[in-house]
C-alpha positions in Angstrom: -112.0 -63.4 51.8 -112.2 -60.5 49.5 -110.2 -57.1 50.2 -111.8 -55.2 47.3 -114.3 -52.5 47.6 -116.8 -51.8 44.8 -116.4 -48.2 43.3 -119.3 -46.4 41.7 -118.4 -43.3 39.8 -121.1 -41.2 38.8 -120.0 -38.8 36.1 -123.0 -37.0 35.4 -123.1 -33.0 34.8 -125.4 -30.6 35.0 -125.5 -29.8 31.5 -124.4 -26.1 31.9 -121.3 -26.6 29.0 -124.4 -27.6 26.4 -126.4 -24.6 27.2 -123.5 -22.1 27.0 -122.5 -24.0 24.0 -125.7 -23.3 22.2 -126.2 -19.7 23.1 -122.6 -19.3 21.7 -123.3 -21.0 18.3 -126.5 -18.9 18.3 -124.7 -15.7 18.8 -122.2 -16.4 16.1 -124.7 -17.4 13.7 -126.7 -14.3 14.4 -123.5 -12.0 14.1 -122.6 -13.8 10.7 -126.0 -13.1 9.6 -125.9 -9.2 10.5 -122.8 -8.8 8.9 -123.0 -10.8 5.7 -126.5 -10.3 4.5 -128.3 -8.6 7.2 -128.6 -4.6 7.7 -124.8 -4.4 8.8 -123.7 -5.7 5.3 -122.5 -2.4 4.3 -124.3 -2.5 0.5 -124.0 1.4 0.5 -127.2 3.6 0.8 -130.4 2.0 2.1 -132.8 4.5 0.6 -133.2 4.2 -3.1 -135.0 7.0 -5.5 -138.6 6.2 -6.5 -138.7 8.7 -9.2 -135.9 9.0 -11.6 -136.5 11.7 -14.2 -133.9 11.3 -17.5 -134.1 14.0 -19.9 -131.9 13.3 -22.9 -131.8 15.4 -26.0 -130.6 13.2 -28.6 -129.2 14.5 -32.0 -131.3 13.9 -34.9 -129.9 11.2 -37.4 -131.6 12.0 -40.7 -129.9 10.5 -43.9 -129.2 13.5 -46.4 -130.6 14.0 -49.4 -128.7 13.6 -52.6 
């Protein structure tokens, strides 16, 4: 009486796309950290002097005696 067959569609995947997406997002975030606030930020010299000796001879400003 019925000429129709039941069709079952299984759309399950392996999840490889999700794994690759997580890896890609992790790499992008690591790159942003490195170039924006990490060691590759380019803020100049990484060595700072520990001993700074400043010798300045200042002129004496004494009031004149009148």
